[in-house]
C-alpha positions as CSV (number, residue, x, y, z in Angstrom):
1,M,-0.3,-0.3,-0.1
2,A,1.2,3.5,-0.7
3,A,1.9,5.8,2.1
4,R,-0.5,8.3,2.4
5,R,0.9,11.8,1.8
6,R,0.6,14.1,4.7
7,D,-1.7,16.8,4.8
8,P,-0.2,20.3,5.4
9,S,-3.3,21.8,6.3
10,R,-2.8,19.4,9.8
11,S,0.4,20.8,10.8
12,P,0.2,22.6,13.5
13,A,0.4,26.8,13.2
14,P,4.0,27.4,14.3
15,K,3.7,30.3,17.0
16,P,4.6,33.8,15.7
17,V,8.2,35.1,16.7
18,D,10.0,38.3,16.0
19,Q,12.7,39.0,13.6
20,S,15.2,37.7,16.8
21,G,13.0,34.7,16.8
22,R,11.5,35.0,20.5
23,I,7.6,34.3,20.6
24,L,5.5,36.7,20.9
25,G,3.6,38.2,24.1
26,P,0.3,39.7,24.3
27,R,0.9,42.8,23.9
28,A,3.5,42.2,20.9
29,L,0.6,40.0,18.9
30,Q,-1.6,42.8,19.5
31,T,0.8,45.4,17.7
32,R,1.7,42.4,15.0
33,R,-1.7,42.2,14.4
34,R,-2.5,45.8,14.0
35,L,0.5,46.2,11.3
36,L,-0.9,43.0,9.2
37,D,-4.3,44.6,9.4
38,A,-2.7,48.0,8.4
39,S,-0.5,46.0,5.5
40,A,-3.7,44.1,4.1
41,D,-5.8,47.8,4.0
42,L,-2.9,49.2,1.7
43,L,-2.3,45.8,-0.4
44,A,-6.2,45.9,-1.4
45,E,-5.5,49.7,-2.4
46,R,-1.9,49.5,-4.0
47,S,0.9,47.1,-5.3
48,V,3.1,46.2,-2.7
49,R,5.8,47.8,-4.5
50,E,4.2,51.2,-3.8
51,I,3.6,50.9,-0.2
52,S,6.1,51.7,2.6
53,V,6.9,50.3,6.1
54,V,6.5,54.3,7.2
55,E,2.7,54.0,5.7
56,I,2.0,50.7,7.4
57,A,3.4,51.8,10.5
58,R,1.7,54.7,10.5
59,K,-2.0,53.6,10.0
60,A,-1.0,50.6,12.6
61,G,-0.4,53.5,15.4
62,T,3.1,52.8,15.5
63,S,6.8,53.2,14.5
64,P,8.8,51.9,11.3
65,A,11.4,50.5,14.0
66,T,8.6,48.6,15.3
67,F,7.5,47.0,12.1
68,Y,11.1,45.9,11.5
69,Q,10.9,44.0,14.8
70,Y,8.3,41.6,13.4
71,F,8.9,42.2,10.1
72,K,12.0,41.7,7.2
73,D,10.0,44.0,4.8
74,V,6.5,44.4,3.2
75,P,6.2,41.5,0.9
76,E,7.3,39.7,4.4
77,A,4.1,41.3,6.0
78,A,2.3,40.0,2.8
79,L,3.7,36.4,3.0
80,R,2.2,36.5,6.8
81,L,-1.1,37.5,5.8
82,A,-1.4,35.0,2.4
83,E,-0.2,32.0,5.4
84,E,-2.9,33.1,7.6
85,A,-5.2,32.7,4.4
86,A,-4.2,29.4,4.0
87,E,-5.4,28.3,7.6
88,E,-8.6,28.8,6.2
89,M,-8.0,26.0,3.7
90,P,-9.2,22.6,6.2
91,A,-12.7,24.2,6.0
92,L,-12.9,24.0,1.9
93,V,-11.0,20.4,2.1
94,A,-14.2,19.5,4.6
95,L,-16.4,20.4,1.7
96,I,-14.6,18.5,-0.9
97,D,-15.0,15.6,1.2
98,A,-19.0,16.0,1.7
99,P,-20.9,13.5,-0.3
100,W,-21.0,13.5,-4.1
101,H,-23.4,10.8,-4.8
102,G,-27.4,11.7,-5.9
103,R,-28.8,15.0,-5.2
104,Q,-26.2,15.9,-2.5
105,G,-23.9,16.0,-5.2
106,L,-24.6,19.1,-6.8
107,A,-25.4,20.6,-3.4
108,T,-21.5,19.6,-2.6
109,A,-20.4,21.4,-5.6
110,R,-22.3,24.6,-5.2
111,A,-20.9,24.8,-1.6
112,L,-17.4,24.6,-2.6
113,V,-18.0,27.2,-5.1
114,D,-19.4,29.4,-3.0
115,A,-17.0,29.0,-0.4
116,F,-14.1,29.6,-2.6
117,I,-15.8,33.0,-4.0
118,R,-15.7,34.2,-0.5
119,H,-12.4,33.2,0.6
120,W,-11.0,35.0,-2.1
121,D,-13.4,38.0,-2.0
122,A,-11.9,38.0,2.0
123,H,-8.4,38.1,0.9
124,R,-8.3,38.8,-2.6
125,A,-5.5,41.3,-2.7
126,V,-2.7,39.2,-0.6
127,L,-4.0,35.9,-2.8
128,R,-3.2,37.6,-6.2
129,L,-0.3,39.0,-4.6
130,R,0.7,35.3,-3.5
131,N,-0.3,33.7,-6.7
132,L,2.0,36.6,-9.2
133,A,4.8,36.8,-6.9
134,A,4.8,32.4,-7.1
135,E,4.5,32.6,-10.6
136,E,7.9,35.0,-10.9
137,G,9.6,32.6,-8.9
138,D,9.2,33.7,-5.1
139,R,10.2,30.8,-3.3
140,R,8.4,31.8,0.0
141,F,5.3,32.7,-1.7
142,Q,5.4,29.2,-4.0
143,R,5.4,27.3,-1.1
144,A,3.0,29.3,0.8
145,R,0.4,28.4,-2.5
146,R,1.5,25.2,-2.6
147,V,0.7,24.7,1.2
148,A,-2.7,26.3,0.5
149,L,-3.5,24.1,-2.3
150,T,-2.3,20.7,-2.1
151,P,-4.7,19.5,0.4
152,V,-7.4,20.5,-2.2
153,L,-5.3,18.8,-5.2
154,E,-5.3,15.7,-2.9
155,H,-8.8,15.3,-1.9
156,L,-10.4,16.1,-5.3
157,A,-8.0,13.6,-7.1
158,A,-9.3,11.2,-4.0
159,R,-13.0,12.2,-5.4
160,V,-12.2,11.8,-9.0
161,T,-10.5,8.4,-8.3
162,E,-13.9,7.2,-6.4
163,F,-15.8,7.8,-9.4
164,Q,-13.3,6.3,-11.6
165,R,-13.0,3.3,-10.0
166,A,-17.3,3.0,-9.9
167,G,-16.8,3.3,-13.6
168,R,-18.3,7.0,-13.7
169,V,-15.2,8.5,-15.0
170,S,-12.7,7.9,-17.6
171,K,-9.9,6.1,-16.7
172,E,-8.0,8.2,-19.3
173,L,-8.4,11.0,-16.8
174,H,-5.3,11.6,-14.4
175,P,-6.8,12.3,-11.2
176,Y,-4.2,14.5,-10.1
177,A,-4.1,16.3,-13.6
178,A,-7.8,16.8,-13.4
179,A,-8.0,18.3,-10.0
180,A,-5.2,20.8,-11.1
181,A,-7.4,21.9,-13.7
182,L,-10.1,22.2,-11.3
183,A,-8.5,24.1,-8.8
184,S,-7.4,26.6,-11.7
185,I,-11.1,26.9,-12.5
186,L,-11.7,27.7,-8.9
187,E,-9.5,29.8,-8.3
188,R,-9.5,31.8,-11.9
189,L,-13.4,32.3,-11.5
190,A,-12.9,33.2,-7.8
191,A,-10.6,35.5,-8.4
192,Y,-11.8,37.7,-11.7
193,H,-16.0,36.6,-10.9
194,T,-16.6,40.1,-10.4
195,E,-15.0,41.0,-13.8
196,L,-17.2,38.7,-15.6
197,E,-20.5,40.6,-14.5
198,Y,-19.7,42.8,-17.2
199,F,-20.3,39.7,-19.5
200,G,-24.0,39.5,-17.9
201,A,-22.8,36.5,-15.3
202,S,-24.5,36.9,-11.6
203,R,-22.4,35.7,-8.7
204,E,-25.2,33.1,-8.7
205,Q,-24.9,32.0,-12.5
206,L,-21.3,31.8,-12.0
207,V,-21.9,30.0,-8.9
208,E,-24.3,27.1,-10.8
209,T,-22.1,26.9,-14.1
210,C,-18.6,26.3,-12.4
211,A,-20.7,24.0,-9.6
212,R,-21.5,21.5,-12.7
213,I,-18.8,21.6,-14.5
214,L,-16.7,20.8,-11.2
215,L,-19.6,18.3,-10.5
216,Q,-19.2,16.8,-14.1
217,S,-15.5,16.4,-13.9
218,V,-15.6,14.8,-10.5
219,T,-18.6,12.1,-10.6
220,G,-19.1,12.0,-14.5
221,R,-22.6,13.3,-14.5
222,C,-24.4,17.3,-14.8
223,G,-26.2,17.2,-12.0
224,D,-29.6,16.9,-13.2
225,V,-31.0,13.5,-12.0
226,P,-34.1,12.5,-13.5
227,P,-37.3,11.1,-11.8
228,R,-37.3,7.6,-11.2
229,S,-40.3,6.7,-13.5
230,K,-37.9,8.0,-16.6
231,L,-35.3,6.0,-15.5
232,R,-37.4,3.0,-15.8
233,G,-38.7,4.0,-19.1
234,Q,-34.8,4.0,-19.9
235,S,-34.2,0.8,-19.0
């Protein structure tokens, strides 16, 4: 039997430390929180390259010297925000593990798509920065993205494998390739769903469309379960 891969989402989160490696006490944690919240607010307005430590410190009600006690630079503060966003991923993974059979399958897919969009709406600026920095080769952000998305890929691949074994999904599909394609759809649509409104696609229509694509890819069916009487008539 193949060894089961470790799920990064289940690793205990390390306790926050300052730049010297000391674990932070309650007051230090409050200061660090203010700095992170200020960073998140500014990142929602401008590029990380346009934000200065002085601005963040001023918005947080502290000094640049205090900022440097906790973070090396602005990108490091953004990285911490990305790591915090990743802490929400186990809740999304739990939705993937919900039932995909019968009528419940479409409800599961809808809940997953909706949760992905809500996750992106809450952390849009930070997640876009994470993905852009990862694509540009920053290994810190590559790791942050990998830690966030690996559990999603593994659990989606497990569902695809389940329905392949049941004869519902083609065995020509590689489960992880299929999972990666689905995760890409979820990420891109969640990231740009507001722009799609220009084409007349409402949020509800986006959720429904993406959910049906997801369901068909995972289970091999479109989600419209015909009445039993029709099923009998077709047999």
